[in-house]
A tleap script that builds the chain and sets N, CA, C and O, in Angstrom:
source leaprc.protein.ff14SB
mol = sequence {
  NMET ARG GLY ALA ALA ALA GLY LEU VAL THR
  ALA ALA SER LEU GLY LEU ALA GLY ALA ALA
  ALA GLU GLN PHE ARG GLN ARG GLY THR THR
  VAL GLU PRO PHE ASP PRO GLY ARG ALA SER
  VAL LEU VAL THR SER GLY PRO ASN ALA LEU
  THR ARG ASN PRO MET TYR VAL GLY MET ALA
  GLY LEU LEU VAL ALA ASN SER LEU ARG ARG
  GLY SER LEU LEU GLY LEU LEU PRO ALA ALA
  GLY PHE VAL ALA VAL MET ASP ARG PHE GLN
  VAL ALA ALA GLU GLU ARG ALA LEU ARG GLN
  ARG PHE GLY ASP ASP SER LEU ALA TYR GLN
  SER ALA VAL PRO ARG TRP LEU ASP ALA ARG
  SER PHE GLY VAL ARG HIE SER ARG ALA SER
  THR ARG CALA
}
set mol.1.N position { 0.859 -1.137 0.135 }
set mol.1.CA position { 0.188 0.015 -0.192 }
set mol.1.C position { 0.752 1.416 -0.116 }
set mol.1.O position { 0.205 2.418 -0.576 }
set mol.2.N position { 2.151 1.360 0.649 }
set mol.2.CA position { 2.766 2.373 0.941 }
set mol.2.C position { 3.597 2.576 -0.344 }
set mol.2.O position { 3.980 3.703 -0.656 }
set mol.3.N position { 3.810 1.745 -0.914 }
set mol.3.CA position { 4.833 1.991 -2.484 }
set mol.3.C position { 3.599 2.361 -3.390 }
set mol.3.O position { 3.705 3.428 -3.996 }
set mol.4.N position { 2.405 1.608 -3.577 }
set mol.4.CA position { 1.374 2.329 -4.456 }
set mol.4.C position { 1.242 4.151 -4.105 }
set mol.4.O position { 1.459 5.113 -4.841 }
set mol.5.N position { 0.774 4.071 -2.596 }
set mol.5.CA position { 0.839 5.794 -2.519 }
set mol.5.C position { 2.167 6.511 -2.991 }
set mol.5.O position { 2.169 7.599 -3.567 }
set mol.6.N position { 3.115 5.895 -2.730 }
set mol.6.CA position { 4.510 6.781 -3.399 }
set mol.6.C position { 4.548 7.002 -4.747 }
set mol.6.O position { 4.919 8.001 -5.364 }
set mol.7.N position { 4.148 6.022 -5.109 }
set mol.7.CA position { 4.172 5.925 -6.460 }
set mol.7.C position { 3.503 7.042 -7.150 }
set mol.7.O position { 4.030 7.864 -7.900 }
set mol.8.N position { 2.136 6.948 -6.754 }
set mol.8.CA position { 1.071 8.038 -7.438 }
set mol.8.C position { 1.558 9.396 -6.679 }
set mol.8.O position { 1.339 10.381 -7.384 }
set mol.9.N position { 1.904 9.573 -5.963 }
set mol.9.CA position { 2.529 10.970 -5.175 }
set mol.9.C position { 3.927 11.323 -5.856 }
set mol.9.O position { 4.169 12.510 -6.074 }
set mol.10.N position { 4.846 10.359 -6.197 }
set mol.10.CA position { 5.747 10.495 -7.477 }
set mol.10.C position { 5.303 11.276 -8.873 }
set mol.10.O position { 5.477 12.407 -9.327 }
set mol.11.N position { 4.704 10.193 -9.265 }
set mol.11.CA position { 3.925 10.695 -10.748 }
set mol.11.C position { 3.335 11.881 -10.758 }
set mol.11.O position { 3.731 12.701 -11.586 }
set mol.12.N position { 2.290 12.225 -9.869 }
set mol.12.CA position { 1.817 13.293 -9.645 }
set mol.12.C position { 2.795 14.784 -9.354 }
set mol.12.O position { 2.491 15.930 -9.685 }
set mol.13.N position { 3.761 14.423 -8.790 }
set mol.13.CA position { 4.788 15.264 -8.724 }
set mol.13.C position { 5.642 15.669 -9.947 }
set mol.13.O position { 6.047 16.780 -10.288 }
set mol.14.N position { 5.747 14.860 -10.321 }
set mol.14.CA position { 6.929 14.562 -11.604 }
set mol.14.C position { 5.800 15.403 -12.738 }
set mol.14.O position { 6.284 16.409 -13.257 }
set mol.15.N position { 4.682 15.129 -13.046 }
set mol.15.CA position { 3.823 15.367 -13.974 }
set mol.15.C position { 3.418 16.861 -13.591 }
set mol.15.O position { 3.092 17.598 -14.521 }
set mol.16.N position { 3.415 17.238 -12.611 }
set mol.16.CA position { 2.753 18.651 -12.149 }
set mol.16.C position { 4.111 19.335 -12.654 }
set mol.16.O position { 3.960 19.853 -13.761 }
set mol.17.N position { 5.610 19.489 -12.034 }
set mol.17.CA position { 6.793 19.823 -12.458 }
set mol.17.C position { 7.145 20.142 -13.981 }
set mol.17.O position { 7.495 21.188 -14.528 }
set mol.18.N position { 6.899 18.705 -14.516 }
set mol.18.CA position { 7.406 18.187 -15.505 }
set mol.18.C position { 6.422 19.230 -16.365 }
set mol.18.O position { 6.975 19.901 -17.236 }
set mol.19.N position { 5.223 19.364 -16.189 }
set mol.19.CA position { 4.462 20.048 -17.152 }
set mol.19.C position { 4.617 21.604 -16.977 }
set mol.19.O position { 4.429 22.260 -18.002 }
set mol.20.N position { 4.945 22.315 -15.784 }
set mol.20.CA position { 5.209 23.463 -15.620 }
set mol.20.C position { 6.368 23.644 -16.536 }
set mol.20.O position { 6.200 24.394 -17.498 }
set mol.21.N position { 7.216 23.216 -16.417 }
set mol.21.CA position { 8.614 23.504 -17.070 }
set mol.21.C position { 8.330 23.451 -18.379 }
set mol.21.O position { 8.700 24.427 -19.031 }
set mol.22.N position { 7.691 22.453 -19.036 }
set mol.22.CA position { 7.911 22.553 -20.579 }
set mol.22.C position { 6.497 23.777 -20.999 }
set mol.22.O position { 6.329 24.323 -22.089 }
set mol.23.N position { 5.879 23.890 -20.091 }
set mol.23.CA position { 4.686 25.360 -20.376 }
set mol.23.C position { 5.832 26.696 -20.311 }
set mol.23.O position { 5.701 27.621 -21.114 }
set mol.24.N position { 6.840 26.701 -19.391 }
set mol.24.CA position { 7.948 27.630 -19.567 }
set mol.24.C position { 8.655 27.613 -20.813 }
set mol.24.O position { 8.854 28.623 -21.489 }
set mol.25.N position { 9.177 26.008 -21.224 }
set mol.25.CA position { 9.608 26.349 -22.255 }
set mol.25.C position { 8.926 27.129 -23.741 }
set mol.25.O position { 9.379 28.058 -24.410 }
set mol.26.N position { 7.726 26.353 -23.896 }
set mol.26.CA position { 6.763 26.302 -24.815 }
set mol.26.C position { 6.541 28.040 -25.020 }
set mol.26.O position { 6.380 28.464 -26.164 }
set mol.27.N position { 6.545 29.114 -23.697 }
set mol.27.CA position { 6.559 30.397 -23.814 }
set mol.27.C position { 7.707 31.245 -23.672 }
set mol.27.O position { 7.611 32.387 -23.222 }
set mol.28.N position { 8.761 30.744 -24.030 }
set mol.28.CA position { 9.920 30.963 -24.178 }
set mol.28.C position { 10.609 31.715 -23.072 }
set mol.28.O position { 11.526 32.508 -23.281 }
set mol.29.N position { 10.092 31.408 -21.809 }
set mol.29.CA position { 10.741 32.171 -20.571 }
set mol.29.C position { 11.390 31.144 -19.986 }
set mol.29.O position { 11.397 29.969 -20.353 }
set mol.30.N position { 12.153 31.825 -18.692 }
set mol.30.CA position { 13.449 30.734 -18.357 }
set mol.30.C position { 12.477 30.405 -17.088 }
set mol.30.O position { 11.478 30.931 -16.596 }
set mol.31.N position { 13.489 28.976 -16.745 }
set mol.31.CA position { 13.422 28.160 -15.633 }
set mol.31.C position { 14.304 27.874 -14.774 }
set mol.31.O position { 14.496 26.894 -14.054 }
set mol.32.N position { 14.944 29.074 -14.966 }
set mol.32.CA position { 16.391 29.643 -13.922 }
set mol.32.C position { 15.892 29.907 -12.795 }
set mol.32.O position { 15.326 30.991 -12.931 }
set mol.33.N position { 15.744 29.459 -11.514 }
set mol.33.CA position { 15.421 29.927 -10.207 }
set mol.33.C position { 16.454 31.018 -9.507 }
set mol.33.O position { 16.193 31.549 -8.428 }
set mol.34.N position { 17.664 31.283 -10.263 }
set mol.34.CA position { 18.461 32.203 -9.675 }
set mol.34.C position { 18.627 33.509 -10.122 }
set mol.34.O position { 19.271 34.394 -9.558 }
set mol.35.N position { 17.945 33.588 -11.278 }
set mol.35.CA position { 17.693 34.993 -11.870 }
set mol.35.C position { 16.293 35.429 -12.242 }
set mol.35.O position { 16.050 35.617 -13.434 }
set mol.36.N position { 15.394 35.599 -11.375 }
set mol.36.CA position { 13.982 35.679 -11.985 }
set mol.36.C position { 13.750 36.781 -12.820 }
set mol.36.O position { 12.787 36.970 -13.563 }
set mol.37.N position { 14.767 37.516 -12.616 }
set mol.37.CA position { 14.579 38.854 -13.492 }
set mol.37.C position { 14.513 38.429 -14.803 }
set mol.37.O position { 13.771 39.064 -15.553 }
set mol.38.N position { 15.114 37.517 -15.225 }
set mol.38.CA position { 15.196 37.005 -16.805 }
set mol.38.C position { 13.581 36.938 -17.275 }
set mol.38.O position { 13.322 37.430 -18.374 }
set mol.39.N position { 12.415 36.311 -16.438 }
set mol.39.CA position { 11.474 36.012 -17.059 }
set mol.39.C position { 10.929 36.950 -18.020 }
set mol.39.O position { 11.152 38.145 -17.826 }
set mol.40.N position { 10.399 36.673 -18.802 }
set mol.40.CA position { 10.347 37.022 -20.131 }
set mol.40.C position { 8.559 37.334 -20.746 }
set mol.40.O position { 8.062 38.082 -21.588 }
set mol.41.N position { 8.065 36.355 -19.835 }
set mol.41.CA position { 6.542 36.314 -19.634 }
set mol.41.C position { 6.168 35.875 -18.367 }
set mol.41.O position { 6.991 35.277 -17.673 }
set mol.42.N position { 4.939 36.109 -17.938 }
set mol.42.CA position { 4.065 35.761 -16.519 }
set mol.42.C position { 3.292 34.463 -16.932 }
set mol.42.O position { 2.162 34.583 -17.405 }
set mol.43.N position { 3.839 33.270 -16.777 }
set mol.43.CA position { 3.019 32.203 -16.714 }
set mol.43.C position { 1.810 32.145 -16.013 }
set mol.43.O position { 2.039 32.377 -14.826 }
set mol.44.N position { 0.655 31.942 -16.220 }
set mol.44.CA position { -0.421 31.764 -15.206 }
set mol.44.C position { -1.271 30.758 -15.714 }
set mol.44.O position { -2.368 30.800 -15.156 }
set mol.45.N position { -1.177 29.894 -16.540 }
set mol.45.CA position { -2.285 29.003 -17.069 }
set mol.45.C position { -1.505 27.442 -16.678 }
set mol.45.O position { -0.389 27.259 -16.192 }
set mol.46.N position { -2.239 26.734 -16.970 }
set mol.46.CA position { -1.527 24.904 -17.071 }
set mol.46.C position { -1.775 24.913 -15.651 }
set mol.46.O position { -2.764 25.307 -15.032 }
set mol.47.N position { -0.214 24.180 -15.073 }
set mol.47.CA position { -0.097 23.993 -13.651 }
set mol.47.C position { -0.102 25.313 -12.754 }
set mol.47.O position { -0.310 25.408 -11.544 }
set mol.48.N position { 0.216 26.407 -13.790 }
set mol.48.CA position { 0.464 27.646 -12.916 }
set mol.48.C position { -0.721 28.036 -12.567 }
set mol.48.O position { -0.647 28.709 -11.539 }
set mol.49.N position { -1.770 27.924 -12.948 }
set mol.49.CA position { -3.207 27.882 -12.448 }
set mol.49.C position { -3.462 27.250 -11.174 }
set mol.49.O position { -4.189 27.838 -10.373 }
set mol.50.N position { -3.143 26.540 -10.989 }
set mol.50.CA position { -3.058 25.644 -9.293 }
set mol.50.C position { -2.478 26.310 -8.680 }
set mol.50.O position { -3.133 26.675 -7.705 }
set mol.51.N position { -0.963 26.939 -8.739 }
set mol.51.CA position { 0.044 26.875 -7.740 }
set mol.51.C position { 0.578 27.720 -8.364 }
set mol.51.O position { 0.441 27.639 -9.584 }
set mol.52.N position { 1.505 29.018 -7.738 }
set mol.52.CA position { 2.157 29.779 -8.208 }
set mol.52.C position { 3.644 28.876 -8.623 }
set mol.52.O position { 4.315 29.054 -9.640 }
set mol.53.N position { 3.859 28.088 -7.753 }
set mol.53.CA position { 5.352 27.185 -7.926 }
set mol.53.C position { 5.103 25.471 -8.198 }
set mol.53.O position { 5.469 24.576 -7.436 }
set mol.54.N position { 4.548 25.345 -9.197 }
set mol.54.CA position { 4.174 23.811 -9.523 }
set mol.54.C position { 5.549 23.170 -9.377 }
set mol.54.O position { 5.599 22.102 -8.767 }
set mol.55.N position { 6.895 23.806 -9.964 }
set mol.55.CA position { 8.132 22.926 -9.845 }
set mol.55.C position { 8.536 22.765 -8.470 }
set mol.55.O position { 9.290 21.870 -8.089 }
set mol.56.N position { 8.015 23.659 -7.723 }
set mol.56.CA position { 8.784 23.444 -6.260 }
set mol.56.C position { 7.628 22.621 -5.648 }
set mol.56.O position { 8.129 21.644 -5.092 }
set mol.57.N position { 6.388 22.622 -5.536 }
set mol.57.CA position { 5.227 21.656 -5.241 }
set mol.57.C position { 5.961 20.148 -5.767 }
set mol.57.O position { 6.188 19.222 -4.989 }
set mol.58.N position { 6.245 20.122 -7.110 }
set mol.58.CA position { 6.765 18.897 -7.374 }
set mol.58.C position { 7.825 18.236 -6.529 }
set mol.58.O position { 7.801 17.178 -5.900 }
set mol.59.N position { 8.721 19.108 -6.681 }
set mol.59.CA position { 9.780 18.962 -5.634 }
set mol.59.C position { 9.469 18.242 -4.421 }
set mol.59.O position { 9.913 17.147 -4.078 }
set mol.60.N position { 8.634 19.008 -3.800 }
set mol.60.CA position { 8.014 18.550 -2.475 }
set mol.60.C position { 7.447 17.695 -2.162 }
set mol.60.O position { 7.376 17.250 -1.017 }
set mol.61.N position { 6.706 17.121 -3.530 }
set mol.61.CA position { 5.977 15.887 -3.495 }
set mol.61.C position { 7.018 14.865 -3.425 }
set mol.61.O position { 6.873 13.852 -2.741 }
set mol.62.N position { 8.354 15.173 -4.308 }
set mol.62.CA position { 9.258 13.729 -4.270 }
set mol.62.C position { 9.401 13.468 -2.902 }
set mol.62.O position { 9.036 12.371 -2.478 }
set mol.63.N position { 9.884 14.319 -2.133 }
set mol.63.CA position { 10.024 14.053 -1.002 }
set mol.63.C position { 9.056 13.521 0.133 }
set mol.63.O position { 9.380 12.740 1.027 }
set mol.64.N position { 8.032 13.984 -0.031 }
set mol.64.CA position { 6.770 13.308 0.476 }
set mol.64.C position { 6.800 11.783 0.188 }
set mol.64.O position { 7.001 11.085 1.182 }
set mol.65.N position { 6.647 11.184 -0.921 }
set mol.65.CA position { 6.832 10.539 -1.709 }
set mol.65.C position { 7.780 9.100 -1.151 }
set mol.65.O position { 7.487 7.908 -1.050 }
set mol.66.N position { 8.895 9.807 -0.895 }
set mol.66.CA position { 9.812 9.123 -0.433 }
set mol.66.C position { 9.668 8.703 0.782 }
set mol.66.O position { 9.978 7.557 1.109 }
set mol.67.N position { 9.168 9.601 1.622 }
set mol.67.CA position { 8.762 9.477 3.383 }
set mol.67.C position { 7.844 8.514 3.388 }
set mol.67.O position { 7.827 7.637 4.251 }
set mol.68.N position { 6.911 8.602 2.322 }
set mol.68.CA position { 5.639 7.261 2.211 }
set mol.68.C position { 6.163 6.101 1.777 }
set mol.68.O position { 5.505 5.109 2.090 }
set mol.69.N position { 7.216 5.900 1.108 }
set mol.69.CA position { 7.946 4.696 0.436 }
set mol.69.C position { 8.550 4.319 1.784 }
set mol.69.O position { 8.397 3.142 2.111 }
set mol.70.N position { 9.357 5.295 2.810 }
set mol.70.CA position { 10.084 4.544 3.589 }
set mol.70.C position { 8.787 4.350 5.083 }
set mol.70.O position { 9.211 3.701 6.039 }
set mol.71.N position { 7.382 4.890 5.183 }
set mol.71.CA position { 6.668 4.415 5.861 }
set mol.71.C position { 7.401 5.259 7.039 }
set mol.71.O position { 7.810 4.547 7.956 }
set mol.72.N position { 7.639 6.655 7.177 }
set mol.72.CA position { 8.367 7.349 8.112 }
set mol.72.C position { 8.032 8.435 8.153 }
set mol.72.O position { 8.027 9.043 7.083 }
set mol.73.N position { 7.578 9.204 9.486 }
set mol.73.CA position { 6.944 10.089 9.443 }
set mol.73.C position { 8.155 11.486 9.636 }
set mol.73.O position { 7.978 12.650 9.278 }
set mol.74.N position { 9.421 10.876 10.335 }
set mol.74.CA position { 10.363 11.791 10.215 }
set mol.74.C position { 10.830 12.109 8.859 }
set mol.74.O position { 11.402 13.185 8.678 }
set mol.75.N position { 10.668 11.377 7.988 }
set mol.75.CA position { 11.296 11.504 6.626 }
set mol.75.C position { 10.490 12.659 5.697 }
set mol.75.O position { 10.867 13.172 4.643 }
set mol.76.N position { 8.886 12.954 6.680 }
set mol.76.CA position { 8.812 14.027 6.211 }
set mol.76.C position { 9.209 15.592 6.748 }
set mol.76.O position { 8.510 16.603 6.692 }
set mol.77.N position { 10.510 15.434 7.260 }
set mol.77.CA position { 11.375 16.617 7.668 }
set mol.77.C position { 11.770 17.303 6.788 }
set mol.77.O position { 11.659 18.529 6.797 }
set mol.78.N position { 12.373 16.547 5.747 }
set mol.78.CA position { 13.306 17.130 4.519 }
set mol.78.C position { 12.160 17.810 3.684 }
set mol.78.O position { 12.549 18.821 3.099 }
set mol.79.N position { 10.934 17.510 3.506 }
set mol.79.CA position { 10.005 18.195 2.768 }
set mol.79.C position { 9.150 19.236 3.640 }
set mol.79.O position { 8.215 19.795 3.066 }
set mol.80.N position { 9.344 19.462 4.662 }
set mol.80.CA position { 8.958 20.477 5.493 }
set mol.80.C position { 10.208 21.518 5.467 }
set mol.80.O position { 9.994 22.700 5.199 }
set mol.81.N position { 11.333 21.113 5.713 }
set mol.81.CA position { 12.616 22.049 5.694 }
set mol.81.C position { 12.628 22.937 4.243 }
set mol.81.O position { 12.904 24.124 4.070 }
set mol.82.N position { 12.147 21.712 3.100 }
set mol.82.CA position { 12.615 22.287 1.706 }
set mol.82.C position { 11.540 23.426 1.468 }
set mol.82.O position { 11.774 24.378 0.723 }
set mol.83.N position { 10.241 23.251 2.208 }
set mol.83.CA position { 8.986 23.983 1.818 }
set mol.83.C position { 9.357 25.426 2.560 }
set mol.83.O position { 9.247 26.558 2.088 }
set mol.84.N position { 9.875 24.983 4.000 }
set mol.84.CA position { 10.066 26.513 4.575 }
set mol.84.C position { 11.397 27.359 3.946 }
set mol.84.O position { 11.378 28.567 3.709 }
set mol.85.N position { 12.184 26.746 3.797 }
set mol.85.CA position { 13.326 27.312 3.276 }
set mol.85.C position { 12.645 27.792 1.556 }
set mol.85.O position { 12.675 29.022 1.589 }
set mol.86.N position { 12.374 27.586 0.887 }
set mol.86.CA position { 11.794 27.702 -0.357 }
set mol.86.C position { 11.032 29.018 -0.202 }
set mol.86.O position { 11.444 30.047 -0.739 }
set mol.87.N position { 9.852 28.979 0.578 }
set mol.87.CA position { 9.199 29.621 0.683 }
set mol.87.C position { 9.412 31.223 1.443 }
set mol.87.O position { 8.791 32.269 1.251 }
set mol.88.N position { 10.523 30.916 2.338 }
set mol.88.CA position { 11.204 31.962 2.905 }
set mol.88.C position { 12.122 33.133 1.980 }
set mol.88.O position { 12.233 34.356 1.889 }
set mol.89.N position { 12.678 31.904 1.384 }
set mol.89.CA position { 14.080 32.912 0.451 }
set mol.89.C position { 13.696 32.851 -0.968 }
set mol.89.O position { 13.486 33.846 -1.662 }
set mol.90.N position { 13.621 31.702 -1.337 }
set mol.90.CA position { 13.638 31.838 -2.977 }
set mol.90.C position { 12.117 32.282 -3.304 }
set mol.90.O position { 12.014 33.319 -3.960 }
set mol.91.N position { 11.237 31.798 -3.026 }
set mol.91.CA position { 9.726 32.300 -3.380 }
set mol.91.C position { 9.566 33.583 -3.315 }
set mol.91.O position { 8.886 34.197 -4.138 }
set mol.92.N position { 10.216 34.170 -2.264 }
set mol.92.CA position { 9.696 35.807 -1.995 }
set mol.92.C position { 10.735 36.488 -2.854 }
set mol.92.O position { 10.444 37.666 -3.063 }
set mol.93.N position { 11.574 36.190 -3.268 }
set mol.93.CA position { 12.636 36.880 -3.742 }
set mol.93.C position { 11.997 36.572 -5.512 }
set mol.93.O position { 11.970 37.460 -6.364 }
set mol.94.N position { 11.599 35.337 -5.712 }
set mol.94.CA position { 11.095 35.716 -7.286 }
set mol.94.C position { 9.887 36.858 -7.494 }
set mol.94.O position { 9.673 37.654 -8.408 }
set mol.95.N position { 9.134 36.555 -6.127 }
set mol.95.CA position { 7.633 37.283 -6.292 }
set mol.95.C position { 8.039 38.927 -6.395 }
set mol.95.O position { 7.630 39.846 -7.105 }
set mol.96.N position { 9.067 38.824 -5.305 }
set mol.96.CA position { 9.312 40.507 -5.953 }
set mol.96.C position { 9.759 40.978 -7.611 }
set mol.96.O position { 9.480 41.908 -8.368 }
set mol.97.N position { 10.665 39.668 -7.656 }
set mol.97.CA position { 11.484 40.112 -8.833 }
set mol.97.C position { 9.921 40.531 -10.229 }
set mol.97.O position { 9.685 41.428 -11.038 }
set mol.98.N position { 9.175 39.095 -9.722 }
set mol.98.CA position { 8.028 39.199 -10.424 }
set mol.98.C position { 7.142 40.649 -10.903 }
set mol.98.O position { 6.780 41.091 -11.993 }
set mol.99.N position { 7.012 41.111 -9.492 }
set mol.99.CA position { 6.244 42.177 -9.374 }
set mol.99.C position { 6.988 43.368 -9.831 }
set mol.99.O position { 6.387 44.217 -10.488 }
set mol.100.N position { 8.240 43.513 -9.546 }
set mol.100.CA position { 8.744 44.627 -10.635 }
set mol.100.C position { 8.749 44.370 -11.860 }
set mol.100.O position { 8.352 45.316 -12.541 }
set mol.101.N position { 9.122 43.215 -12.577 }
set mol.101.CA position { 8.943 42.973 -13.813 }
set mol.101.C position { 7.350 43.307 -14.591 }
set mol.101.O position { 7.250 43.936 -15.644 }
set mol.102.N position { 6.351 42.821 -13.931 }
set mol.102.CA position { 4.846 42.464 -14.596 }
set mol.102.C position { 4.044 43.205 -13.913 }
set mol.102.O position { 2.911 43.340 -14.374 }
set mol.103.N position { 4.411 43.951 -12.529 }
set mol.103.CA position { 3.707 45.039 -12.388 }
set mol.103.C position { 2.020 44.607 -11.997 }
set mol.103.O position { 1.955 43.575 -11.329 }
set mol.104.N position { 1.005 45.098 -12.243 }
set mol.104.CA position { -0.139 44.836 -11.553 }
set mol.104.C position { -0.524 43.534 -12.252 }
set mol.104.O position { -1.241 42.849 -11.524 }
set mol.105.N position { -0.254 42.953 -13.502 }
set mol.105.CA position { -0.709 41.515 -13.765 }
set mol.105.C position { -0.030 40.342 -12.227 }
set mol.105.O position { -0.571 39.437 -11.593 }
set mol.106.N position { 1.363 40.986 -12.157 }
set mol.106.CA position { 1.473 39.617 -11.089 }
set mol.106.C position { 1.267 40.081 -9.718 }
set mol.106.O position { 1.807 39.500 -8.776 }
set mol.107.N position { 0.564 41.029 -9.570 }
set mol.107.CA position { -0.097 41.383 -8.405 }
set mol.107.C position { -1.542 40.712 -8.429 }
set mol.107.O position { -1.958 40.046 -7.481 }
set mol.108.N position { -2.159 40.906 -9.411 }
set mol.108.CA position { -3.341 39.905 -9.646 }
set mol.108.C position { -3.349 38.753 -9.467 }
set mol.108.O position { -4.182 38.061 -8.882 }
set mol.109.N position { -2.079 38.385 -10.141 }
set mol.109.CA position { -1.839 36.535 -10.288 }
set mol.109.C position { -1.407 36.205 -9.118 }
set mol.109.O position { -1.375 34.983 -8.965 }
set mol.110.N position { -1.019 36.888 -8.119 }
set mol.110.CA position { -0.366 36.712 -6.553 }
set mol.110.C position { -2.203 36.337 -5.659 }
set mol.110.O position { -2.783 35.476 -4.997 }
set mol.111.N position { -2.405 37.669 -6.265 }
set mol.111.CA position { -4.090 37.410 -5.097 }
set mol.111.C position { -4.770 36.253 -5.789 }
set mol.111.O position { -5.421 35.666 -4.925 }
set mol.112.N position { -4.931 35.576 -7.136 }
set mol.112.CA position { -5.957 34.997 -7.439 }
set mol.112.C position { -5.374 33.473 -7.283 }
set mol.112.O position { -6.141 32.541 -7.043 }
set mol.113.N position { -4.047 33.297 -7.426 }
set mol.113.CA position { -3.520 31.801 -7.194 }
set mol.113.C position { -2.657 31.479 -5.908 }
set mol.113.O position { -1.846 32.379 -5.690 }
set mol.114.N position { -2.621 30.667 -5.195 }
set mol.114.CA position { -1.818 30.116 -3.967 }
set mol.114.C position { -0.279 30.148 -4.344 }
set mol.114.O position { 0.232 29.865 -5.428 }
set mol.115.N position { 0.227 30.493 -3.369 }
set mol.115.CA position { 1.674 30.344 -3.216 }
set mol.115.C position { 1.790 28.646 -3.563 }
set mol.115.O position { 2.100 28.373 -4.722 }
set mol.116.N position { 1.621 27.828 -2.878 }
set mol.116.CA position { 1.797 26.461 -2.794 }
set mol.116.C position { 0.482 25.590 -3.350 }
set mol.116.O position { 0.260 25.391 -4.544 }
set mol.117.N position { -0.211 25.190 -2.424 }
set mol.117.CA position { -1.920 24.304 -2.830 }
set mol.117.C position { -2.652 24.990 -1.642 }
set mol.117.O position { -2.217 25.344 -0.546 }
set mol.118.N position { -4.025 25.080 -2.245 }
set mol.118.CA position { -4.797 25.211 -1.149 }
set mol.118.C position { -6.176 24.785 -1.834 }
set mol.118.O position { -6.337 24.279 -2.944 }
set mol.119.N position { -7.104 25.118 -0.894 }
set mol.119.CA position { -8.433 24.886 -1.669 }
set mol.119.C position { -8.661 25.243 -3.210 }
set mol.119.O position { -9.058 24.464 -4.077 }
set mol.120.N position { -8.433 26.150 -3.313 }
set mol.120.CA position { -8.432 26.904 -4.454 }
set mol.120.C position { -7.716 26.124 -5.649 }
set mol.120.O position { -7.998 26.317 -6.831 }
set mol.121.N position { -6.765 25.227 -5.201 }
set mol.121.CA position { -5.838 24.751 -6.418 }
set mol.121.C position { -6.693 23.391 -6.752 }
set mol.121.O position { -6.444 22.792 -7.798 }
set mol.122.N position { -7.926 22.804 -5.658 }
set mol.122.CA position { -8.700 21.648 -5.880 }
set mol.122.C position { -9.840 22.470 -6.755 }
set mol.122.O position { -10.379 21.669 -7.519 }
set mol.123.N position { -10.303 23.597 -6.877 }
set mol.123.CA position { -11.728 23.798 -7.329 }
set mol.123.C position { -12.595 24.296 -6.352 }
set mol.123.O position { -13.726 24.704 -6.617 }
set mol.124.N position { -12.119 24.279 -5.265 }
set mol.124.CA position { -13.110 24.618 -3.945 }
set mol.124.C position { -13.063 25.849 -3.798 }
set mol.124.O position { -11.944 26.344 -3.668 }
set mol.125.N position { -14.410 26.848 -3.766 }
set mol.125.CA position { -14.432 28.091 -3.683 }
set mol.125.C position { -15.287 28.264 -2.631 }
set mol.125.O position { -16.357 27.656 -2.658 }
set mol.126.N position { -14.991 29.063 -1.598 }
set mol.126.CA position { -15.972 29.195 -0.305 }
set mol.126.C position { -16.452 30.946 -0.531 }
set mol.126.O position { -15.682 31.896 -0.668 }
set mol.127.N position { -17.629 30.963 -0.518 }
set mol.127.CA position { -18.095 32.540 -0.256 }
set mol.127.C position { -17.912 32.888 1.125 }
set mol.127.O position { -17.890 32.091 2.063 }
set mol.128.N position { -17.774 34.207 1.187 }
set mol.128.CA position { -17.973 34.425 3.075 }
set mol.128.C position { -19.268 33.932 3.238 }
set mol.128.O position { -19.301 32.775 3.657 }
set mol.129.N position { -19.865 34.228 3.124 }
set mol.129.CA position { -21.485 33.640 3.565 }
set mol.129.C position { -21.394 31.995 4.113 }
set mol.129.O position { -21.806 31.594 5.201 }
set mol.130.N position { -20.902 31.378 3.310 }
set mol.130.CA position { -20.872 29.915 3.689 }
set mol.130.C position { -19.407 29.560 4.618 }
set mol.130.O position { -19.185 28.398 4.960 }
set mol.131.N position { -18.578 30.540 4.929 }
set mol.131.CA position { -17.821 30.369 5.940 }
set mol.131.C position { -18.226 30.638 7.443 }
set mol.131.O position { -17.799 30.118 8.473 }
set mol.132.N position { -19.325 31.760 7.216 }
set mol.132.CA position { -19.446 32.240 8.446 }
set mol.132.C position { -20.453 31.296 9.318 }
set mol.132.O position { -20.576 31.398 10.538 }
set mol.133.N position { -21.086 30.452 8.576 }
set mol.133.CA position { -22.130 29.320 8.837 }
set mol.133.C position { -21.884 28.401 10.005 }
set mol.133.O position { -22.677 27.493 10.253 }
savepdb mol mol.pdb
quit
């Protein structure tokens, strides 16, 4: 059972990250994370409509898959550490660079699509009225 779950998470993670990278290539923009100012296009469709960071979500998913395969809760620590470091340093820097380069389009995208994954990634929309009940 663990092996099947790990395989499923691995396939989904590789699919998400790979589809995002391919979309960047098709749009003619960089996937280079260390120089986000080189981005020529703000990619907001495909996997980037689910999460602003599908390649990083895919990488984190591979770490989770390894934990599942091993059957180890402690094995989730590398995934948590990866997400924490990426969120605090890399993603924050990328978002600043994208805001500078793409202005209001980047701000609108950041407000509409989650940085990682949340209910919006799966098509769940909450109205204010339904969350008060």
